[in-house]
N, C-alpha and C positions, 0 to 999 in steps of 0.2 A: 255790655258790648266790648269793653275793654278786655274783660276775661276771655271772651270768644277770640278776639284778635290775638291774645297772647297764646292760646291754644294753637291757632292756625300758624303762628310763628314758630312755635316749638316743634310742631309737626313738620314744617318745612326744614327746619334745622336738622332734625332726625333723618329726614329723607335725603338731605344733601350729605349728611355723614354716611349714611349707608351706601350711596352712590359712589361717594369717594372711596369708601373702603373697598368696594367691589372693583373699582378701577385699579386701586393699589394692588388687590389680590391678583387680577389678571396680569398686571405688569409683573408682579413678582413670581407668578406661576411658570413664567417663561424665563429659562436660563440663558442669559445672553451668551455664555461661554460655551454652550453646546450648539452645534450646527443642526438645524431642522432638515437641511438639505445638503446633499453632497453630490459631487460628479460621479458618474457611474465607474470611472477608472479607479477612484480610490476604494470603492467596494471590491472591484475586481482584483486589486492588489491583495486585499486580505483573503479573498476566496482562493486565489492561487497559492498564497502562502499555507493556508489551511491544508492544502493536499499533501504537505510533507508531515502531516501529523503522526504517521506511523514509520518514522524515519530510522536510520540505522542505529544499531546497539540499544534499542529500547526493549522493553519486556516482550514485544512482538517478536524480536529477534530470537529470544530464548524459547518462545513458544514455537517457533519456526525450526528450533533445534539447530541453530547455527552456532550458538555459544552457551555457556552455562555460567553461573555465579557460584563461586566456591566459598563466599563468605556472607552470612545471613544479614549483616549490617547493610550490605548493598542490594540485597536481593535474593531471589530463589528462581527455581524453574518449575514451580508448582502450577497445575491446572486446576485449581480449586476456583473456578471462574463463578462470579456473581453477575451484577448487572452490567450490560455493555455500555460503553461510551458511544452515543449515537450523535448524529451530525445535523439536528434539526435547526440549531442556531445558525450554523453556516447556511443551510437551505434557505432560511429565513432571509438572510443577506443576499442570496441569489434573487429572491423576489424583489428586494430593495434595489439591486442593481438594475434589473429590468425596469422597474418604476422610475428610477432616476434617469435612465436613458430616454424614456418616453417623455418624461417631464422636460428634459433638455431639447425636445423636438425631433428625436430620432424617428425614422419611419417604422412601421410594425415589425419588418424583418431588418434587424440591424446587428452589428457584431456582438453587442451585449445579449441580445435575446437568443442569438444562435449558441453563444457561449453558455447561456442559462440552461439550454436543454442538455448540453454535455455535462455541466455540473450536476444537474439533477440526476442524470443517468450514473454518474461516477459515485456520488455519495449514497444513493439508494442502494447501488450494487454493494457497496461496502457494508451498509447497515443490514440489508436483508441476508447477506452472507453470514453475518454475526448471530442473528437471532431467529429469522424466519419471516412470518407475516408482519406487516407494518401498516401503520396509518399512512396513506398516500393520497388518495384522491380528496380526503377531507382534511389533510394536514396543510400547514402553511396558509391558513386562512384566519389566523390571529384570534381575537376574542370572539369572533362570530361563531366559531366552532371549538369550544374549549374541550370537548371530549370527542375527538375524531374516531370514526369507526376504522377497523383494520381491513386492509386488503390482503387477498391470499398472495402467496409468494409467487405463483405462476402469473397472476395479473400483474405484479410489480415487474417481473422479467419482461413480459410482453410490452409494458410501457417503457421500460429502459431501452429495449431494442427499437421502439418507435421513436423515442426521443433522439436516439443516436442517428437513425435514419433521417429524421427532420434536421438535425444539427448539420450533417453532411450536406443535404440539399440546400439549407439556408446559406452555409458558408460558400458553397460553389456559386450560388446566386450573386452573393456580395462580391466575390473575387471577380466574377464576369462583368458585373456592373461597375467595377473599379471603386466599390464603396468598401474601403478598408479602414475607415475611421475608428480606431480603437486606441486606447492607452491604458496603462496600468499592468501590462503583462510582464511578469518578472522572469519568465522562462523563454519565450521565443520571439521576443522583440516585436510583439504585435502582428506577427506574420500569420495571416488567416490560412494561407496555404498550408503551413506547418501544423497549425491547429487542426486542419482538416485530416492531415495524416494521423495525428493523435486520436481524433474521434474514431477513425476506422480501425486503427490498430487496437484500440481499446475494445471495439466492438468484437474483434476476434477473441480477445480474452473472454469476453461475456458469452460467446457462442461455445467456445471450448469448455468453459465452466459449466454448461448445460448438458455435457455429454451423456450423463445418465438418462436424459430425457429425449435421446434421439429419435425415439419412436413416436414422440408426441407431435402429431400433425399441425396443431395450432402454432407451434414455435417455428416449423420449417428451418431447422438448423443447417441441414446440409444445402438447401437452396441458398440460404442467406450467405453461407460461407462461400459458396461457388460464386455467387454474384459478386461479392467483395473481391475474391481472389482474381476473378476474370476481369473485374473493372479497375484493377490496381493501378493501370496507367492512364485511367480516364476518370471514370465516374467516382471511383472510390480509391483515391491515392491513399498508399500505405507508407509507413516509414521505410526508407531506402538504404539507411546507414545509421550508425550511432549518432551522426550528427543531427539527426531529427529526433533524438531522445527528449522526452519530457523529464526533466531532472533538475534537482535543486542544487545550486552551486554554493558552497561554504566559503567563508572568508573570515577575516580577523574581527568582523563585527558579529555576523551570523556564523558562529563557530561550529566546527564539526563536533559532534557529541564527545568524541575522545580527542583530547588535545593537550598541549603542554601544560595547561592549567591544572588538569586533574591527573596527570602522569604520576604524581607521588602519592596519590590517594587510592586509585583504583585500578592501575595497570596490572597489578598481579592478583586482583580479586576475581578476575573473569577468565575462564579457560575456553578453549575451542571445544565445541560439542563433537563427540564421536560420530554422530549421524552425518555430519558434514565432513570433518577433517579425515576420519578414518576411511571414508569412500574415496577422497583424494589420494590418500596413501595407497589404497587398493588399486587404483588405476594408474598410479605413477604419474599423478597429475601435478605439474608445476605450480598451480595455483596455491598448493600447500606452502611452498617457500615464500610466496608473496603475502598471504594472509596471516601466517602463523609463525610462532617461534618454535624451535625444537624443545622437547621437554628435557629439562636440565638433568634429571636422572639418566636419560639416554646418553648424555654427553659425559657425565661424570662417573657413572657406574658402568656403562656399556661401551664407553669410549667410541661412540660414534661422532661424526662431525655434523655440522649444520647442513652439509651438502647431501647427507643421507637421509632420503625421504622416510625411512622407517624410524628416524628420530622423532618424527611428529606424531603425537598421540593425542586423541581427543577424550574428553571425559564423558561418561555415559550420563545423559540427562536424568536418568532414573536413579543414579547413586544417592545414597544418604548424604545429605549436605555436610554433616559432621565428619563423615569418613573422607568425603572429598577435600574438605578443608584441611584435615590432618595429613593428607598426602601431598598437599602444597605448603605445608608449613615451613619446611627447610628449603631455602632458596637454591641450594646446590643439588637437591634430590627431589625436586618437584617432579611428580609423575605424569603431568599432563601439560600440554602445549598452552601457552598465552597467546593472545591475539598479538599480532606483529606491533610492536612499539615503534619500530622504524617507519611503518606505514601509517598507523593510525594515531600516534601521540606525537609525532615530529613537527606537525604544523596545525594551523587552524582550518585547513582546507585539504584534508587528506584525499578524498575522492567525492565526486558528486553523487548525491542520493537520487538514483533513478526511480522514477514513479511509474512511468510506462515507457518501455524501451524497445529497441529494435531486435535485440537479442531473443527476447520473449517472443516477438513477433515471428522469428525464424522457427522457434520451437512449436508455436501454435500451428503454424502452417505445416510442419512436419507430422505433427499429431493428426491433424485433419487428413493428411495424405494417407498416413498409416491406417486410420479408421475407414478410408474409403469415401470420405465426404467430398473430396476433390481429386482431380486428375492432376498429380504433381509428383515430382522426384522427391519422395520423403527423405531419403539419404542426403540429397544436396542441400535440403533446408536444415536438416540435423547438423551436418558439417558446418554450414554457415553459422549456426547458432553457437556451436563450440568455439569456432574461430573468432567470432565477435566477442565472446566473453574473455577469451585468452588476450585478445588485443586490449581489452579494457585494463588488464592488469600489466600491459607492457611486455607481454610474452611473444617472442619471435615466431611467426606462423608460416611465413612466405618461403624461408629457406632454413636450413639447420643454423642454430644460433646458440647463444649462452646466456643463461640467467644468472645474475649475480645475487647470492644471498649474502647480505651483510648482517653479521651478528657480533655484537660487542666490538664494533669497529674493524673487524676483520672481514675481508671479502672472500667468499667461497663460490667459485664458478660451477655451474651445473649445465651440461650440455642437454640441449632440447632439439628434437626433430619431430615436427608435427606429422608430416605425411609418411615418413618411412619408419617411424618408430611409435609415436603416441597412438596415432589412428590405426595402426595396424594390430594393436592389442585385440584379443578375442573380445574382451568386455567392453570396448569402445567402438570398434568397427561395426557398422549397422547390420543388424541380423535380419532385416527384411520387414515387410509389412505384416507383421505378426505380433503376438503377445510380447516376444522377447524384444523385438525392435521398439515396440511402444514403451517398454520399460526403460530401455536405454534413452529414448527421448525424454521421458519423465525424469530420470536420474540426472541427466545433463542440464535440464531446465531448473531443477532444484539447485544444482551447484552454481548456476549462473545468477540465481535469485539471492545469493549471498549478500546480506545487508542492503537489499533494495526491494522495491515493488511491494512494500508493506506486508500484508497478509497472504499474498499469493502463494508462498511455499506452503503454508498450512493448508490453504483452500485446496491447493492441487493434491497434496497428501490425503486430505479428508475425502476427496473425490475419487482417487485411484488407489490408496494405500501405498503409494511410492513416493519417497523411499520408506522403509519401516521406521516409524518413530520409536524411540526407546522409552520404556516406562519403568516405574519402580517407586520405592519410598520418596525419592526426590521429586517425582512429578506429581505426587499426591493423587487426588481423586480416585483411591482404591487401585491405583496402577492401571487407569484407563485414560486415554486421551479423549477428551470431551468433543462432542459434535457442534456444540453452539454455546453461546453466552445466554444468561438469563435476560428478561426484560429489565430495564432500569427501574429502580425502586420508586422513582417518581410517577411512573405509569400506574403503580399499584395504588398510589394515594390519590391521583388525579384523574385517572381514566379507568377505574377498577372494572366496571362491567364490561367494557370492550375488550380489555386485557383478558379478563377471565374467559370470555367467549373465544378469544383468539387462541389462547392456551388450550383450552379444551378441544377446540376443533383440530389442533395440531399434535398436542402431545398428551391429551388425557387430562388428568386432574392436576399434575405437577409441572412447574416450569423447570423442567429437568435439563441439565447441560449435557446429558448423555443421550437424549432423544434425537430422532432423526427428523430433519425438516424436509419438506417436499423435494427441494433441490438434489438431495443425495440419496432419496429412496429408489 
């Protein structure tokens, strides 16, 4: 009997020990230093910050052919693209933001849910433009759907347009109801009316980006553009000035990518691209004086002054990098222009990084009018776009004025007259609602995209062929500008069957960067 009692006691002790261990395991499994719940405004702060991921002077700038790197330690301008960087982590945070707003007691339609629709549209637009078809409907479901199926690019764009319509409708309702409770916005001071303008201005970008699909009746491109343009003073407010821009402001903490800290390291390692700068020179455009420095060879050998626009020379993106480097080896005979050190390296806040802006809005309306999508004065919006871009650089447009080019501490005045001189040039004055006029709109939009709006300069080039991008040894990929990125390598290992099916349906057997996605066929 005593032996039985001993067994019972031992079993009880073991059971107690196991229970205690389980309790300790549960306690230790939770990290008290990590928050399990956060307020939605904190998530929103991160989401808005992520929008500046394709900021100024990045590799994207070189693929937009705005600048080139002349020294391989700092980079190159090759288009040998591999796997794209996609935004599913950010999109998972969109879901988290919406969940946290609901957990905190928000109504079904609240500022964070409305913003969530915009963010979905914004990031899926970026991603599908880079690769093509994507997991969308089955994505963002977590561990319940580890291998999401791919959606066709057309379906993705239809969903993007639907999200933007819903975001506009929901924001309008919140504004009308006086429900503007939102925090965490680093751009527009939590002003839902300004965000509504962003939503609709971005929608114009999406619609114009689909121009090759004008005949597709499911998309209703003309009707949607007409509705938004006609409703710009009511149902579909649009940006009305640069004051409505969605833009990232830099400061001494969040420093502009080029700044006094790296002046001595890379300021002479980057040249302006001929695609951008030589077009400015061709048009006698004063933005050359603002964004670039004169090529030193033009000053020392050809005896020009910094006030002479022909002293500004861009480097061909397709030039062999070794040759380009040798042409910049001597500081007094460098053949190509550098980026303006006075503008881009003198402070930590050189200029804001525009993400979605009023200037682009003007050019998108001009393009739609040129194409006959809307009834509007294309030339008027074309001129407004040029003027808005010039004002961004502090160039006088309302009356004849003077631009001061400061180079090595010396001021060089340059006279400028927009109405009677610059705009009267044959290559600038609008040529009408025809192919020549459309090319002018696209060229000026490209010039205005300099160091802003992420991939838009490349996306517009890919869609229209304007301007002509330069190719050669320096750009790699056998002298071809690619049409897309490959899918990330992680998809090849974690979602192989669905990826293979998506590649086959779009591009045949190869995930080829030179293949055409649905968007541009």
